PDB file with one MODEL, atoms N, CA, C and O in Angstrom:
MODEL        1
ATOM      1  N   UNK A   1      12.172  -2.832   7.736  1.00  0.00           N
ATOM      2  CA  UNK A   1      11.661  -4.180   7.567  1.00  0.00           C
ATOM      3  C   UNK A   1      10.467  -4.144   6.611  1.00  0.00           C
ATOM      4  O   UNK A   1       9.570  -3.313   6.759  1.00  0.00           O
ATOM      5  N   UNK A   2      10.462  -5.024   5.657  1.00  0.00           N
ATOM      6  CA  UNK A   2       9.427  -5.083   4.641  1.00  0.00           C
ATOM      7  C   UNK A   2       8.159  -5.732   5.195  1.00  0.00           C
ATOM      8  O   UNK A   2       8.224  -6.711   5.939  1.00  0.00           O
ATOM      9  N   UNK A   3       7.004  -5.171   4.822  1.00  0.00           N
ATOM     10  CA  UNK A   3       5.712  -5.738   5.220  1.00  0.00           C
ATOM     11  C   UNK A   3       5.282  -6.795   4.226  1.00  0.00           C
ATOM     12  O   UNK A   3       5.503  -6.654   3.024  1.00  0.00           O
ATOM     13  N   UNK A   4       4.670  -7.850   4.724  1.00  0.00           N
ATOM     14  CA  UNK A   4       4.008  -8.810   3.845  1.00  0.00           C
ATOM     15  C   UNK A   4       2.615  -8.269   3.532  1.00  0.00           C
ATOM     16  O   UNK A   4       2.143  -7.345   4.196  1.00  0.00           O
ATOM     17  N   UNK A   5       1.977  -8.824   2.553  1.00  0.00           N
ATOM     18  CA  UNK A   5       0.614  -8.395   2.233  1.00  0.00           C
ATOM     19  C   UNK A   5      -0.331  -8.674   3.404  1.00  0.00           C
ATOM     20  O   UNK A   5      -1.247  -7.891   3.654  1.00  0.00           O
ATOM     21  N   UNK A   6      -0.123  -9.757   4.109  1.00  0.00           N
ATOM     22  CA  UNK A   6      -0.958 -10.081   5.278  1.00  0.00           C
ATOM     23  C   UNK A   6      -0.799  -9.001   6.351  1.00  0.00           C
ATOM     24  O   UNK A   6      -1.785  -8.538   6.924  1.00  0.00           O
ATOM     25  N   UNK A   7       0.443  -8.607   6.617  1.00  0.00           N
ATOM     26  CA  UNK A   7       0.682  -7.559   7.610  1.00  0.00           C
ATOM     27  C   UNK A   7       0.077  -6.238   7.141  1.00  0.00           C
ATOM     28  O   UNK A   7      -0.515  -5.503   7.932  1.00  0.00           O
ATOM     29  N   UNK A   8       0.230  -5.942   5.854  1.00  0.00           N
ATOM     30  CA  UNK A   8      -0.326  -4.700   5.314  1.00  0.00           C
ATOM     31  C   UNK A   8      -1.839  -4.688   5.438  1.00  0.00           C
ATOM     32  O   UNK A   8      -2.422  -3.670   5.811  1.00  0.00           O
ATOM     33  N   UNK A   9      -2.484  -5.808   5.130  1.00  0.00           N
ATOM     34  CA  UNK A   9      -3.949  -5.845   5.224  1.00  0.00           C
ATOM     35  C   UNK A   9      -4.410  -5.653   6.663  1.00  0.00           C
ATOM     36  O   UNK A   9      -5.452  -5.045   6.908  1.00  0.00           O
ATOM     37  N   UNK A  10      -3.650  -6.162   7.599  1.00  0.00           N
ATOM     38  CA  UNK A  10      -3.996  -5.955   9.016  1.00  0.00           C
ATOM     39  C   UNK A  10      -3.860  -4.481   9.397  1.00  0.00           C
ATOM     40  O   UNK A  10      -4.698  -3.947  10.124  1.00  0.00           O
ATOM     41  N   UNK A  11      -2.810  -3.826   8.911  1.00  0.00           N
ATOM     42  CA  UNK A  11      -2.644  -2.402   9.197  1.00  0.00           C
ATOM     43  C   UNK A  11      -3.723  -1.578   8.504  1.00  0.00           C
ATOM     44  O   UNK A  11      -4.218  -0.606   9.075  1.00  0.00           O
ATOM     45  N   UNK A  12      -4.090  -1.951   7.289  1.00  0.00           N
ATOM     46  CA  UNK A  12      -5.161  -1.246   6.577  1.00  0.00           C
ATOM     47  C   UNK A  12      -6.448  -1.333   7.389  1.00  0.00           C
ATOM     48  O   UNK A  12      -7.141  -0.333   7.577  1.00  0.00           O
ATOM     49  N   UNK A  13      -6.762  -2.532   7.867  1.00  0.00           N
ATOM     50  CA  UNK A  13      -7.961  -2.715   8.679  1.00  0.00           C
ATOM     51  C   UNK A  13      -7.860  -1.950   9.996  1.00  0.00           C
ATOM     52  O   UNK A  13      -8.822  -1.308  10.419  1.00  0.00           O
ATOM     53  N   UNK A  14      -6.714  -2.017  10.633  1.00  0.00           N
ATOM     54  CA  UNK A  14      -6.521  -1.315  11.907  1.00  0.00           C
ATOM     55  C   UNK A  14      -6.682   0.185  11.734  1.00  0.00           C
ATOM     56  O   UNK A  14      -7.173   0.868  12.633  1.00  0.00           O
ATOM     57  N   UNK A  15      -6.266   0.705  10.570  1.00  0.00           N
ATOM     58  CA  UNK A  15      -6.342   2.154  10.353  1.00  0.00           C
ATOM     59  C   UNK A  15      -7.786   2.647  10.301  1.00  0.00           C
ATOM     60  O   UNK A  15      -8.036   3.846  10.430  1.00  0.00           O
ATOM     61  N   UNK A  16      -8.734   1.736  10.114  1.00  0.00           N
ATOM     62  CA  UNK A  16     -10.148   2.114  10.139  1.00  0.00           C
ATOM     63  C   UNK A  16     -10.627   2.367  11.574  1.00  0.00           C
ATOM     64  O   UNK A  16     -11.596   3.092  11.795  1.00  0.00           O
ATOM     65  N   UNK A  17      -9.933   1.759  12.543  1.00  0.00           N
ATOM     66  CA  UNK A  17     -10.353   1.819  13.946  1.00  0.00           C
ATOM     67  C   UNK A  17      -9.509   2.734  14.820  1.00  0.00           C
ATOM     68  O   UNK A  17      -9.964   3.208  15.861  1.00  0.00           O
ATOM     69  N   UNK A  18      -8.268   2.978  14.387  1.00  0.00           N
ATOM     70  CA  UNK A  18      -7.360   3.771  15.217  1.00  0.00           C
ATOM     71  C   UNK A  18      -6.322   4.431  14.329  1.00  0.00           C
ATOM     72  O   UNK A  18      -6.053   3.966  13.222  1.00  0.00           O
ATOM     73  N   UNK A  19      -5.743   5.513  14.816  1.00  0.00           N
ATOM     74  CA  UNK A  19      -4.627   6.115  14.064  1.00  0.00           C
ATOM     75  C   UNK A  19      -3.419   5.181  14.117  1.00  0.00           C
ATOM     76  O   UNK A  19      -3.120   4.603  15.161  1.00  0.00           O
ATOM     77  N   UNK A  20      -2.743   5.041  13.008  1.00  0.00           N
ATOM     78  CA  UNK A  20      -1.523   4.237  12.987  1.00  0.00           C
ATOM     79  C   UNK A  20      -0.377   5.046  13.574  1.00  0.00           C
ATOM     80  O   UNK A  20      -0.363   6.275  13.498  1.00  0.00           O
ATOM     81  N   UNK A  21       0.576   4.346  14.155  1.00  0.00           N
ATOM     82  CA  UNK A  21       1.786   5.030  14.614  1.00  0.00           C
ATOM     83  C   UNK A  21       2.521   5.554  13.386  1.00  0.00           C
ATOM     84  O   UNK A  21       2.249   5.131  12.262  1.00  0.00           O
ATOM     85  N   UNK A  22       3.422   6.447  13.602  1.00  0.00           N
ATOM     86  CA  UNK A  22       4.185   7.006  12.485  1.00  0.00           C
ATOM     87  C   UNK A  22       4.937   5.912  11.739  1.00  0.00           C
ATOM     88  O   UNK A  22       4.970   5.915  10.508  1.00  0.00           O
ATOM     89  N   UNK A  23       5.540   4.978  12.467  1.00  0.00           N
ATOM     90  CA  UNK A  23       6.284   3.883  11.859  1.00  0.00           C
ATOM     91  C   UNK A  23       5.354   2.971  11.056  1.00  0.00           C
ATOM     92  O   UNK A  23       5.685   2.580   9.937  1.00  0.00           O
ATOM     93  N   UNK A  24       4.184   2.627  11.627  1.00  0.00           N
ATOM     94  CA  UNK A  24       3.221   1.794  10.901  1.00  0.00           C
ATOM     95  C   UNK A  24       2.771   2.483   9.615  1.00  0.00           C
ATOM     96  O   UNK A  24       2.672   1.856   8.561  1.00  0.00           O
ATOM     97  N   UNK A  25       2.504   3.775   9.721  1.00  0.00           N
ATOM     98  CA  UNK A  25       2.033   4.545   8.576  1.00  0.00           C
ATOM     99  C   UNK A  25       3.065   4.544   7.448  1.00  0.00           C
ATOM    100  O   UNK A  25       2.725   4.308   6.289  1.00  0.00           O
ATOM    101  N   UNK A  26       4.322   4.807   7.793  1.00  0.00           N
ATOM    102  CA  UNK A  26       5.380   4.858   6.781  1.00  0.00           C
ATOM    103  C   UNK A  26       5.550   3.489   6.134  1.00  0.00           C
ATOM    104  O   UNK A  26       5.626   3.390   4.909  1.00  0.00           O
ATOM    105  N   UNK A  27       5.611   2.448   6.931  1.00  0.00           N
ATOM    106  CA  UNK A  27       5.778   1.098   6.376  1.00  0.00           C
ATOM    107  C   UNK A  27       4.615   0.741   5.460  1.00  0.00           C
ATOM    108  O   UNK A  27       4.819   0.153   4.398  1.00  0.00           O
ATOM    109  N   UNK A  28       3.393   1.094   5.866  1.00  0.00           N
ATOM    110  CA  UNK A  28       2.223   0.785   5.040  1.00  0.00           C
ATOM    111  C   UNK A  28       2.250   1.573   3.743  1.00  0.00           C
ATOM    112  O   UNK A  28       1.956   1.022   2.682  1.00  0.00           O
ATOM    113  N   UNK A  29       2.594   2.850   3.805  1.00  0.00           N
ATOM    114  CA  UNK A  29       2.638   3.675   2.582  1.00  0.00           C
ATOM    115  C   UNK A  29       3.651   3.120   1.584  1.00  0.00           C
ATOM    116  O   UNK A  29       3.381   3.074   0.384  1.00  0.00           O
ATOM    117  N   UNK A  30       4.812   2.701   2.076  1.00  0.00           N
ATOM    118  CA  UNK A  30       5.830   2.121   1.186  1.00  0.00           C
ATOM    119  C   UNK A  30       5.276   0.849   0.541  1.00  0.00           C
ATOM    120  O   UNK A  30       5.438   0.636  -0.660  1.00  0.00           O
ATOM    121  N   UNK A  31       4.628   0.014   1.338  1.00  0.00           N
ATOM    122  CA  UNK A  31       4.068  -1.222   0.795  1.00  0.00           C
ATOM    123  C   UNK A  31       2.994  -0.918  -0.246  1.00  0.00           C
ATOM    124  O   UNK A  31       2.975  -1.525  -1.317  1.00  0.00           O
ATOM    125  N   UNK A  32       2.101   0.021   0.067  1.00  0.00           N
ATOM    126  CA  UNK A  32       1.024   0.346  -0.874  1.00  0.00           C
ATOM    127  C   UNK A  32       1.571   0.930  -2.173  1.00  0.00           C
ATOM    128  O   UNK A  32       0.992   0.718  -3.239  1.00  0.00           O
ATOM    129  N   UNK A  33       2.671   1.656  -2.094  1.00  0.00           N
ATOM    130  CA  UNK A  33       3.297   2.205  -3.292  1.00  0.00           C
ATOM    131  C   UNK A  33       3.727   1.085  -4.237  1.00  0.00           C
ATOM    132  O   UNK A  33       3.676   1.226  -5.459  1.00  0.00           O
ATOM    133  N   UNK A  34       4.150  -0.026  -3.643  1.00  0.00           N
ATOM    134  CA  UNK A  34       4.701  -1.122  -4.436  1.00  0.00           C
ATOM    135  C   UNK A  34       3.705  -2.236  -4.748  1.00  0.00           C
ATOM    136  O   UNK A  34       3.974  -3.058  -5.624  1.00  0.00           O
ATOM    137  N   UNK A  35       2.576  -2.291  -4.067  1.00  0.00           N
ATOM    138  CA  UNK A  35       1.672  -3.447  -4.178  1.00  0.00           C
ATOM    139  C   UNK A  35       0.275  -3.012  -4.624  1.00  0.00           C
ATOM    140  O   UNK A  35      -0.487  -2.444  -3.842  1.00  0.00           O
ATOM    141  N   UNK A  36      -0.041  -3.281  -5.862  1.00  0.00           N
ATOM    142  CA  UNK A  36      -1.348  -2.917  -6.404  1.00  0.00           C
ATOM    143  C   UNK A  36      -2.494  -3.661  -5.748  1.00  0.00           C
ATOM    144  O   UNK A  36      -3.574  -3.097  -5.579  1.00  0.00           O
ATOM    145  N   UNK A  37      -2.284  -4.919  -5.374  1.00  0.00           N
ATOM    146  CA  UNK A  37      -3.355  -5.675  -4.734  1.00  0.00           C
ATOM    147  C   UNK A  37      -3.750  -5.059  -3.394  1.00  0.00           C
ATOM    148  O   UNK A  37      -4.936  -4.944  -3.083  1.00  0.00           O
ATOM    149  N   UNK A  38      -2.772  -4.673  -2.619  1.00  0.00           N
ATOM    150  CA  UNK A  38      -3.068  -4.057  -1.320  1.00  0.00           C
ATOM    151  C   UNK A  38      -3.650  -2.653  -1.497  1.00  0.00           C
ATOM    152  O   UNK A  38      -4.489  -2.226  -0.705  1.00  0.00           O
ATOM    153  N   UNK A  39      -3.205  -1.931  -2.539  1.00  0.00           N
ATOM    154  CA  UNK A  39      -3.811  -0.628  -2.838  1.00  0.00           C
ATOM    155  C   UNK A  39      -5.292  -0.806  -3.141  1.00  0.00           C
ATOM    156  O   UNK A  39      -6.126  -0.041  -2.657  1.00  0.00           O
ATOM    157  N   UNK A  40      -5.618  -1.818  -3.944  1.00  0.00           N
ATOM    158  CA  UNK A  40      -7.022  -2.093  -4.263  1.00  0.00           C
ATOM    159  C   UNK A  40      -7.808  -2.450  -3.010  1.00  0.00           C
ATOM    160  O   UNK A  40      -8.922  -1.963  -2.814  1.00  0.00           O
ATOM    161  N   UNK A  41      -7.234  -3.299  -2.160  1.00  0.00           N
ATOM    162  CA  UNK A  41      -7.899  -3.672  -0.916  1.00  0.00           C
ATOM    163  C   UNK A  41      -8.167  -2.446  -0.052  1.00  0.00           C
ATOM    164  O   UNK A  41      -9.247  -2.308   0.523  1.00  0.00           O
ATOM    165  N   UNK A  42      -7.186  -1.560   0.037  1.00  0.00           N
ATOM    166  CA  UNK A  42      -7.333  -0.348   0.836  1.00  0.00           C
ATOM    167  C   UNK A  42      -8.476   0.526   0.308  1.00  0.00           C
ATOM    168  O   UNK A  42      -9.292   1.027   1.081  1.00  0.00           O
ATOM    169  N   UNK A  43      -8.523   0.700  -1.001  1.00  0.00           N
ATOM    170  CA  UNK A  43      -9.593   1.510  -1.609  1.00  0.00           C
ATOM    171  C   UNK A  43     -10.959   0.857  -1.406  1.00  0.00           C
ATOM    172  O   UNK A  43     -11.935   1.545  -1.105  1.00  0.00           O
ATOM    173  N   UNK A  44     -11.033  -0.450  -1.565  1.00  0.00           N
ATOM    174  CA  UNK A  44     -12.298  -1.158  -1.391  1.00  0.00           C
ATOM    175  C   UNK A  44     -12.788  -1.050   0.046  1.00  0.00           C
ATOM    176  O   UNK A  44     -13.982  -0.866   0.281  1.00  0.00           O
ATOM    177  N   UNK A  45     -11.882  -1.161   1.002  1.00  0.00           N
ATOM    178  CA  UNK A  45     -12.272  -1.058   2.406  1.00  0.00           C
ATOM    179  C   UNK A  45     -12.767   0.351   2.726  1.00  0.00           C
ATOM    180  O   UNK A  45     -13.730   0.516   3.475  1.00  0.00           O
ATOM    181  N   UNK A  46     -12.113   1.364   2.163  1.00  0.00           N
ATOM    182  CA  UNK A  46     -12.574   2.745   2.365  1.00  0.00           C
ATOM    183  C   UNK A  46     -13.969   2.940   1.780  1.00  0.00           C
ATOM    184  O   UNK A  46     -14.821   3.565   2.411  1.00  0.00           O
ATOM    185  N   UNK A  47     -14.208   2.412   0.584  1.00  0.00           N
ATOM    186  CA  UNK A  47     -15.525   2.539  -0.042  1.00  0.00           C
ATOM    187  C   UNK A  47     -16.590   1.815   0.765  1.00  0.00           C
ATOM    188  O   UNK A  47     -17.700   2.323   0.923  1.00  0.00           O
ATOM    189  N   UNK A  48     -16.263   0.638   1.276  1.00  0.00           N
ATOM    190  CA  UNK A  48     -17.200  -0.119   2.090  1.00  0.00           C
ATOM    191  C   UNK A  48     -17.537   0.631   3.372  1.00  0.00           C
ATOM    192  O   UNK A  48     -18.697   0.677   3.781  1.00  0.00           O
ATOM    193  N   UNK A  49     -16.530   1.217   4.003  1.00  0.00           N
ATOM    194  CA  UNK A  49     -16.754   1.980   5.232  1.00  0.00           C
ATOM    195  C   UNK A  49     -17.630   3.204   4.972  1.00  0.00           C
ATOM    196  O   UNK A  49     -18.524   3.516   5.758  1.00  0.00           O
ATOM    197  N   UNK A  50     -17.366   3.892   3.863  1.00  0.00           N
ATOM    198  CA  UNK A  50     -18.182   5.060   3.513  1.00  0.00           C
ATOM    199  C   UNK A  50     -19.625   4.661   3.231  1.00  0.00           C
ATOM    200  O   UNK A  50     -20.553   5.356   3.645  1.00  0.00           O
ATOM    201  N   UNK A  51     -19.819   3.542   2.527  1.00  0.00           N
ATOM    202  CA  UNK A  51     -21.171   3.062   2.237  1.00  0.00           C
ATOM    203  C   UNK A  51     -21.900   2.689   3.517  1.00  0.00           C
ATOM    204  O   UNK A  51     -23.089   2.974   3.656  1.00  0.00           O
ATOM    205  N   UNK A  52     -21.205   2.057   4.453  1.00  0.00           N
ATOM    206  CA  UNK A  52     -21.818   1.689   5.726  1.00  0.00           C
ATOM    207  C   UNK A  52     -22.213   2.937   6.522  1.00  0.00           C
ATOM    208  O   UNK A  52     -23.276   2.960   7.143  1.00  0.00           O
ATOM    209  N   UNK A  53     -21.373   3.967   6.509  1.00  0.00           N
ATOM    210  CA  UNK A  53     -21.707   5.224   7.202  1.00  0.00           C
ATOM    211  C   UNK A  53     -22.947   5.858   6.586  1.00  0.00           C
ATOM    212  O   UNK A  53     -23.847   6.301   7.299  1.00  0.00           O
ATOM    213  N   UNK A  54     -22.989   5.899   5.247  1.00  0.00           N
ATOM    214  CA  UNK A  54     -24.146   6.482   4.565  1.00  0.00           C
ATOM    215  C   UNK A  54     -25.404   5.687   4.876  1.00  0.00           C
ATOM    216  O   UNK A  54     -26.461   6.273   5.110  1.00  0.00           O
ATOM    217  N   UNK A  55     -25.310   4.391   4.881  1.00  0.00           N
ATOM    218  CA  UNK A  55     -26.467   3.536   5.177  1.00  0.00           C
ATOM    219  C   UNK A  55     -26.941   3.776   6.609  1.00  0.00           C
ATOM    220  O   UNK A  55     -28.142   3.782   6.878  1.00  0.00           O
ATOM    221  N   UNK A  56     -26.005   3.970   7.511  1.00  0.00           N
ATOM    222  CA  UNK A  56     -26.350   4.230   8.905  1.00  0.00           C
ATOM    223  C   UNK A  56     -27.066   5.548   9.094  1.00  0.00           C
ATOM    224  O   UNK A  56     -27.834   5.717  10.041  1.00  0.00           O
ATOM    225  N   UNK A  57     -26.812   6.495   8.182  1.00  0.00           N
ATOM    226  CA  UNK A  57     -27.496   7.794   8.236  1.00  0.00           C
ATOM    227  C   UNK A  57     -28.784   7.777   7.421  1.00  0.00           C
ATOM    228  O   UNK A  57     -29.505   8.774   7.370  1.00  0.00           O
ATOM    229  N   UNK A  58     -29.071   6.645   6.785  1.00  0.00           N
ATOM    230  CA  UNK A  58     -30.302   6.528   5.999  1.00  0.00           C
ATOM    231  C   UNK A  58     -30.219   7.141   4.624  1.00  0.00           C
ATOM    232  O   UNK A  58     -31.252   7.471   4.042  1.00  0.00           O
ATOM    233  N   UNK A  59     -29.039   7.304   4.088  1.00  0.00           N
ATOM    234  CA  UNK A  59     -28.864   7.897   2.748  1.00  0.00           C
ATOM    235  C   UNK A  59     -29.036   6.852   1.669  1.00  0.00           C
ATOM    236  O   UNK A  59     -28.925   7.165   0.483  1.00  0.00           O
TER     237      UNK A  59
ENDMDL
END
């Protein structure tokens, strides 16, 4: 079953809080392979999370 961008963004966000199931992971990877907008969102969210961690450590 194909993921919509909305579903993909929810899985991207969820992956920050918990490990995705194998099925969720595979579906998300396929979607990210095909969707540049969601790939960008995923990278931006990772960068934001890393910046927040660094800020929390006082870096």
